[in-house]
N, C-alpha and C positions, 0 to 999 in steps of 0.2 A: 150625242159623244160628248158633249161641253158637261153635260149631269153627272156621266159615268165619268169622267174623269175627276169630277170636285169631289166623288162619294170614295172615289179609292184613298185621293188625297187625307179625306177623312178618318178614312178606315185607318191608314197607315197614323196618321195623328193620335187619334184615339188610342193603338195598340204602345205605340212608343210610350204613353202616359203610363197607361196601368201593366206596361214590362217593367217599371220601374227606371222612369228618367227617361230623358230625350237628348240625342245630340248635343242639341241648340238651347237644352234649357241651361243656366244658369250652373257653375258647383253646388250644392248645397252647403251649407256652412258645415254640418253635423259629419262634412267627412274630414275633414281636417280640426277641428273642436266639435266631437261628440258633443260637451257638457253646453255649448251653446244653443241645443236646442232640448237637450236629456238633465234637464237643470240634476246637482249635484246631492241635493239634499233626498231628492226624489227615486233618481236612479245610478244605476250602474251602467257605464254604454263604453265601447268600442267595436273600430271600424277594422274592417278588413277587406281587402280587394284580390282583385282573378281575372280572369279572361274571361268567366263568363256567371252569369250569377249564381249558381248554386256553391262556385267553387269561393266568390267570394263573402256569402255565409256562412260557409263553411272557417273561413278564417277570422271571420270576426266571431262568431263562438269560441272560436282557438285562442283569441287575444284574449278574452272574456276568461276562458277557464286557463289559461296563464297568471291572468293576475291572480285569481286566488290559489294556484300554488303559493307564489309567490307569496303573497300576504300571509298563508298560512304557515308558511318555512320561518316566517319574521316573527310573527305569532308565538311558534314553537319555541322561538330562541330565548326573548320574552320571558312569557311560562316557564321555562328548563329554570333561566337564571332568580325569577323570584323563590321557586318551589324551593333552593338549595341554598339561599337566604333565609328560608322560614323551615327550612329542618322537614319538608313533605315528600315524603318516597314514598307514598303510597302511591300515587297518582305517576309515579316516572313510567310505567309501562307503556302506562294506554297514550302518553303523550308523545312518548318514544315512538308509539306504534301509529299514531295519526299520521306521519311522516311519510310514514311506506303508503298511508292507507291513501295518503292526497295525492301522489306519483302517477295513482290511477285516476285522477280526477278531474274526467272529460266531459263528464254528465252531466250536466245541472241543473237543476229543477227550479222550474221560474223564466227561462231565459227564452228568450224572443226576439224576432228579427223587426228592427222597428223601422226601417225605410232602407231600401236601395235606389241607387242612381246608377247611371254608365252615361258613358260617352264614346269618341271612336277609338279612346284611348284605355277600356279595359269596364270593368264594375266594380262598385262599392257595397255594400251594407254595413250596416251599424247593428250587432246585437246589444240588447238591454234586459237587464233586471230592475223591473219595480219592487223597492230596496221594502215597502208594507209588504207585498206577496210573501217573498223571498222568502225576509221571516216570519210570515204565516208559516207556509212551507215545512221550512226545516225545524221551526220551535216542533211543528205537529210531528214531525219524524225523531228528534231529542225525546217528547216523548215519549213513541213509541219503544222507543232502546231502550229509558230509564225501564220501563213496565217490563220488556223482556229481559232484561240483565234484571232485576232484581226477582223474577219468577227462578229465573238461570241459578241464581246462586241463592237459591231458597232451600238450604241441608235440614231443615226441621225435622223432614219425617223420614230423611235417609240417610246416611254417614257410608257412603259407598262409592264403588269407583266407577257409574252409571255418576254418579252425582259430580264425582271429579270432575267426568266431559265435560256436564253441566256448565261446570265453574268456569272452564277453560274457557268454553264457547262467549261464556256472560266476559271474561277478559277481550276476547277480541270485540264484542260489540262494543266494550268499552273505548276502542278507537275510533269505531265510528262515528260514537256518540260526541267524543272528543272534538271531532272534527265537524260535527253538527255546533256544534256550542261554538267554535271559531266563527264558521260561516255565519251566525247569527252576528256576531261583534263587527264584524267585516261589515255588516250589515245595518249596522249603528243600532243592533238592541242590546238589550240587559247581557249583561254578563254570567252564561248563567253554565260556564265551567266550575263554579264551586261547589253544584248540585254534583259531580263526578266524585269531589274528594272522597267523600263517604260507601259512597258504592264502590268505587275502589276500593278503600277499607275494608266494604265487607265481601267483595269478590277474593283476594290475600288472605282474608282471614277464613273463610269458608275453606278455599287450600290447603292453608295450614291444618286444618282441625282432622281434615279426611286422611292428609300423608302425614299425619305423626299416628297413625296407628301403626304398627310392625309388621312388619313381614317377616313369615317362618321362610326358608327353604327346605322343601322335601326335593334331594335327589335322589332317584333309582335308574337300577342299570347300570352299567360300569361308573364306580365314583373315581371323579376328577378333578383334583383339586383348583387345577387352573380353569375349566370353564365356569366350577362354580364363584372363583373368584372376577373372571370377567361378567356374569348376572351380576353380581353384587355388586359392581362399580356402576355398571350401567345405569342401574335403576340407584342408587346413591343421587350420581351424575344429577338423573332430576328430581333428586328435591325427598326418596322415598328413604325410609329408615326401617334397619331389620332388627329382627329379634334372636335369641337363642331357644327361645323355648315356642312353642304351641300359639298360634295366634288364630284371628279369625281369617286372616289373606294369609295361603300360601301360596309360594310360588314354586309350584310343579314342572319341577326337569327334568327329564331322559335322557339319559344319552346309551345309545344301542352301535355296535361296532359288527360289518359285516366282513366274512374273508371269504376271499376264493384266490385256493391254489391253485400254480400255474408250472408245470415243469419241479424248478428247484423254487420260484419267487412266491412271494404271497402280496395281495391285496387286500387294505384294509379300508371300509367305504363307516362313515363316523355320518351317525344320526343323529341330531341333537331334536326334541322338541319340547316347547316350554309353555306355558299361560300361568295366571293367576285370578286364584280361585276364592271366590267368595265363599268359604263355608256355612254362612248365614240361610244365603238361596242359593247354596250350588251355581249361583253365577261368574260366568269366565270371561277373564280383559287379556289382553296382550301377547294373543296368541302368535309365537316364533317359532318357525319348521326351518330348519337346516338340514341341505346335504354335500356332502362335503367333495371333491375328489376324491379320486382311490389313493392311497398311497403303497407304495409297493418297494417292498424290500428282500432280504434275501430271511431275514428271520423278521419272525409272526411278534414277535414284543416288539420289536424297532418297526415293525407299520402300523402297529396301535399305538407308539407312544406318538408318531408322526401326526399319526390322522389326529389324535386327541390335542395335541400341539396346535397343526394349522386351525382345527376348530375351535380356539380359546382365541386365537388369535384374529380369525373371524368375527366370533362373536363381540371382542372387545375394540374393533373396528366401527363395526356398523348399528352393533344394538340398543345404542345409546341414543343416535340421530333416528332411529325406526321409533323408539319409546315416543321422543319427543315427536314425533310426526301424528301420534298415535291420541298422543294428549292434547295436542292442540289441532281441533279438526278445520 
């Protein structure tokens, strides 16, 4: 019986040890001062606590992520100030987008739980990132992003709206690349942000080259200047240019009215279908289809006028935003 009791006590002690600490062991120094164990020149270290081990580990990881988000925001303020002083505009887009990217930055590569400990009051954990390993991981991520940005922004083989979509994707990837470069700085690595400035210029130049090709509007069906103007304004807001003569790129707009007569009233339904066509390879981009609610009046001309006016107002209010979404996948 005595041997059995000793065995049970031994098992309990062993479990307590391997579970991450004991109620009887002194509080480790890293609980209050993580850098007393995980030296600052080698690690980033943040602690978290909770009612159980899982909560403590999650809170420790969250504390490390918060440090990165705040540090990234501070770095962006400094970078933007430097760019304003040096009149650097090419990088303004991706630097601004880095802020939005970092808001959701909760998944860090290279993070480990260095240690856990508990007593009767709760659990503690320390999340660590070894700086050398972190630099290795994020340098690899940045290198991959740079290769992809160069590939996406290469328009030497094709100046088309397919290439424009790729360049817009490259611009989004620049924000991720900027994030990686800032993280490398925070991990005491080299300043690689300067590598992104010529990339930003390359992407912007490619987009300008494509969008400088003028678009010709072809209006079929019902001729309505308000709808034509609404399309023109929406595309112009997104940076497109228009030409009064035939061009490689044609914005084809078809306007159709359908009538329904009931008694002494007539109802008009307006349908608008449009897309941008590349006449070289006959590909279509940015499809837009609109079916408006019926407009009813005693006179067919007034019903038509109201239907066309409502359609123009709808296009005016929504098309620019739809194009922005299509251009920025």
